[in-house]
C-alpha positions in Angstrom: 116.6 130.5 90.9 113.0 128.7 91.3 112.6 125.2 93.5 113.2 123.1 90.7 116.1 125.0 88.8 117.8 124.4 92.7 116.8 121.1 92.9 118.5 120.1 88.8 121.2 122.2 90.3 122.0 120.4 93.1 121.5 117.3 91.5 124.2 117.5 89.1 126.3 118.2 92.3 125.6 115.2 94.0 125.9 112.6 90.5 128.8 114.9 90.7 130.5 114.4 94.3 129.3 110.3 93.5 131.8 110.4 90.6 134.3 111.4 92.5 133.6 109.0 95.3 134.1 105.6 92.4 130.7 105.5 91.5 129.5 105.1 87.6 126.2 106.8 87.3 123.5 104.5 85.1 120.1 107.1 85.5 118.7 110.1 87.1 115.4 111.2 87.4 113.9 107.5 87.3 109.9 107.5 87.6 108.4 104.5 88.8 104.9 106.1 89.6 103.2 109.8 89.2 104.6 109.8 92.8 107.7 107.7 92.5 111.0 109.3 91.4 114.9 108.5 91.9 117.3 110.8 91.6 120.4 109.0 91.3 120.6 105.4 90.2 124.3 104.6 90.4 126.6 101.9 90.7 129.3 101.3 92.7 131.9 97.6 92.7 128.8 95.3 93.4 126.4 97.4 94.9 123.5 99.2 93.2 122.8 102.5 94.6 119.2 104.2 95.1 119.8 107.5 95.8 117.8 110.8 97.0 119.3 114.5 96.9 117.5 117.0 98.5 119.4 121.1 98.0 118.5 124.0 100.2 119.4 127.1 100.2 118.0 128.1 103.4 117.9 126.2 106.5 114.6 127.9 107.4 112.7 125.4 107.7 115.4 122.4 108.7 118.7 121.0 107.1 117.5 119.3 103.6 118.4 115.2 104.8 115.3 116.2 107.3 112.6 116.3 104.0 112.9 113.1 103.5 109.8 111.1 105.2 109.8 107.3 105.7 106.8 108.3 103.4 109.6 109.4 101.0 111.8 106.2 101.7 109.0 103.9 101.1 108.0 105.8 98.0 112.2 105.5 97.0 112.4 101.7 98.2 109.0 100.5 95.9 110.4 102.9 93.0 113.9 100.6 93.1 112.1 97.4 93.7 110.8 97.9 90.4 113.6 98.4 88.8 115.8 95.9 89.7 113.2 93.6 88.8 112.4 94.8 85.3 116.8 95.7 84.7 117.8 92.9 82.5 121.5 93.2 84.4 120.8 91.7 87.7 121.8 93.0 91.4 123.0 91.3 94.6 123.1 93.9 96.8 121.0 97.3 96.8 121.5 99.8 99.1 119.2 103.0 99.7 121.7 106.7 99.9 121.0 110.0 100.3 122.8 113.2 99.8 121.6 116.7 101.1 123.4 120.3 99.9 123.6 123.5 101.1 123.6 125.8 98.8 125.1 129.4 99.8 124.2 131.8 96.5 126.0 129.3 93.7 128.5 127.6 95.6 128.1 124.5 97.6 128.3 125.2 101.3 128.2 121.5 103.2 127.5 118.1 101.9 126.4 115.3 103.5 126.4 111.4 102.1 124.4 109.1 104.3 124.9 105.5 103.0 122.7 102.3 103.7 119.8 104.1 105.2 117.6 101.3 106.8 113.3 102.0 106.3 
């Protein structure tokens, strides 16, 4: 599998994971600009969640969530604010979340879910 294929596969796993946890998926791969994209936008109760997904097949370069930098979080935040300002529906609560997925072949070895990441 290519890195792009692995990433898309991980996003599908993350989407299904969130649905099982009671989230409603609103958007996937929402682009703000060439540098900013939100993998999954989901809703649970009255909070909109902007979710970054990282998938790895090996831990040579670290675990999946270790790949999310402060710069990446700032980009996601900027994109999230753009989304909320341009959405027809107005949301009072939002948060940034991350899902790290480790694969062993095509099988999920581990999923980590971090909610409400602070910048």
